[in-house]
C-alpha positions in Angstrom: 128.5 86.7 91.3 126.6 89.9 91.1 123.0 90.3 91.4 120.1 92.3 90.3 120.7 94.2 87.0 124.8 94.3 87.4 126.6 92.1 84.9 128.9 89.2 86.1 132.1 91.0 85.5 131.0 94.5 87.0 132.8 94.5 89.9 136.3 93.6 88.1 135.6 96.6 85.8 135.2 99.0 88.8 138.3 97.6 90.3 140.1 98.1 86.8 138.8 101.6 86.5 139.4 102.8 89.7 143.5 101.7 89.2 143.4 103.1 85.9 142.2 106.5 87.4 144.9 106.4 90.0 147.5 105.5 87.6 146.5 108.5 85.6 146.5 110.6 88.4 150.0 110.1 89.6 151.3 110.0 86.0 149.7 113.6 85.4 151.6 114.5 88.9 154.9 113.2 87.6 154.6 114.7 84.4 154.1 118.0 86.1 156.9 117.6 88.9 159.3 116.2 85.6 158.8 119.3 83.3 161.2 120.9 86.0 159.3 124.4 86.2 159.7 125.1 89.8 157.8 128.4 90.9 160.0 131.5 92.2 157.2 132.0 94.7 155.0 129.8 96.9 151.5 129.0 95.2 149.5 129.4 98.7 151.3 132.4 100.4 153.5 134.1 97.6 156.6 133.8 99.7 159.8 133.2 97.7 161.1 129.6 97.1 164.8 129.2 98.1 166.9 128.5 95.1 168.4 125.3 97.1 164.8 124.2 97.1 163.8 124.8 93.6 167.4 122.6 92.6 166.6 119.7 95.3 163.0 119.1 93.8 162.3 120.2 90.2 158.6 121.3 89.8 158.1 122.6 93.3 155.3 124.8 93.7 155.2 125.6 97.7 157.2 126.9 100.1 158.9 124.5 103.3 156.1 125.6 105.4 153.0 125.5 103.1 154.0 122.1 102.2 154.6 120.8 105.3 151.0 122.1 106.4 149.8 119.9 103.6 151.8 117.2 104.4 150.2 117.1 107.9 146.7 117.3 106.9 146.8 114.9 104.0 145.0 111.6 104.7 145.1 108.6 102.0 142.0 107.8 100.8 140.0 105.0 102.2 139.5 103.3 98.8 137.0 100.9 98.2 136.4 97.8 100.8 136.4 94.9 98.2 135.4 92.2 100.8 132.3 93.7 102.1 131.0 93.8 105.6 130.5 90.7 107.4 127.1 91.4 107.4 126.7 91.5 104.0 128.8 87.9 103.7 126.2 86.3 106.1 122.9 87.4 104.2 
């Protein structure tokens, strides 16, 4: 039910593309972590990463402090409002 110049299936294609991109990002992250190549020193502060952390989390790139800061700052993306606003539905 697209309007204007858009094809009828353009919304479905957009949803599919968004999903495929998210899956590709997650697979890349998993592959990087599965390689098991943990850093000896933190990528952000250059402090040594303890051997116990490297053994517990294969592919770790940050020390506990830097990772904690990143985890607190991370917010999930809002994504796309698939339902639209109430105003657009009333038109």
